[in-house]
C-alpha positions in Angstrom: 1.5 12.4 -10.8 3.5 9.2 -10.7 6.4 9.0 -13.2 6.2 5.3 -14.1 9.0 5.7 -16.6 11.4 7.1 -14.0 10.4 4.4 -11.4 10.9 1.7 -14.0 14.4 3.0 -14.9 15.4 3.2 -11.3 14.5 -0.5 -11.0 16.2 -1.4 -14.3 12.9 -2.5 -15.8 11.2 -1.9 -19.1 8.2 0.4 -18.8 5.8 -2.4 -19.9 7.1 -4.7 -17.2 6.8 -2.0 -14.6 3.2 -1.3 -15.7 2.4 -5.0 -15.3 3.9 -5.0 -11.8 1.9 -1.9 -10.9 -1.3 -3.5 -12.1 -0.5 -6.6 -10.0 0.3 -4.3 -7.0 -3.0 -2.5 -7.4 -5.0 -5.8 -7.5 -3.2 -7.3 -4.6 -3.3 -4.1 -2.5 -7.0 -3.7 -3.2 -7.5 -7.1 -1.7 -5.2 -6.3 1.2 -7.1 -3.1 2.0 -10.3 -5.2 2.3 -8.5 -7.5 4.7 -7.2 -4.5 6.6 -10.7 -3.1 7.0 -11.9 -6.4 8.5 -8.9 -6.6 10.8 -9.5 -3.1 12.0 -13.2 -3.9 12.6 -12.2 -7.0 14.6 -9.5 -5.0 16.5 -6.9 -7.5 15.4 -3.7 -5.6 15.8 -1.5 -8.4 14.7 -3.3 -8.8 11.4 -3.3 -5.0 10.9 0.4 -4.9 11.5 1.1 -7.8 9.1 -1.1 -6.5 6.3 0.4 -3.0 6.6 3.9 -4.6 6.5 3.1 -6.5 3.3 1.7 -3.4 1.6 4.7 -1.4 2.9 7.2 -3.8 1.4 5.6 -4.0 -2.0 5.1 -0.2 -2.2 8.6 0.4 -1.1 10.1 -1.9 -3.7 8.1 -0.2 -6.5 8.8 3.3 -5.2 5.2 4.3 -4.3 6.3 6.6 -1.5 2.9 7.8 -0.3 1.6 4.3 0.2 4.9 3.3 1.8 4.6 6.2 4.3 1.0 5.4 5.2 1.7 1.8 5.8 4.9 2.5 7.8 2.8 4.5 10.2 0.0 1.9 10.2 2.4 -0.9 11.0 4.0 1.1 13.8 0.7 2.1 15.4 -0.7 -1.5 15.1 2.4 -2.8 16.8 1.8 -0.3 19.6 -1.9 -1.5 19.8 -3.1 2.0 18.8 -5.8 0.9 16.2 -8.2 3.7 16.9 -5.8 6.2 15.2 -5.8 4.0 12.0 -9.6 4.3 11.3 -8.8 6.4 8.2 -6.0 4.3 6.9 -8.0 2.1 4.5 -9.6 5.2 2.9 -6.2 6.9 2.6 -4.8 3.8 0.9 -7.8 3.5 -1.4 -7.2 7.1 -2.5 -3.5 6.5 -3.3 -4.3 3.2 -5.2 -6.9 5.1 -7.2 -4.3 7.8 -8.1 -2.0 5.0 -9.3 -4.7 3.4 -11.3 -5.7 6.7 -12.9 -2.0 7.3 -13.9 -1.8 4.0 -15.8 
């Protein structure tokens, strides 16, 4: 389970502010995952790489390690043009976002 209080303290934020940022992250990432799915369908490696990079940055800043790791791999594989290995990435990200949402 995600320890929002600990993550907030590590960032020097009040828990309410961190929760607000987490809610924004969930909303934005949900939209990004939809864009990621379309980019994968279209075999658009550059878009996949860029979307993964954006999610990676936000998740890293907030301390959401599972999402950070998934998107780090996604960004790397997209840069290598290996999109076929990323077919399960959107579902894995959705699962992690759902876990965050449930913890709120």
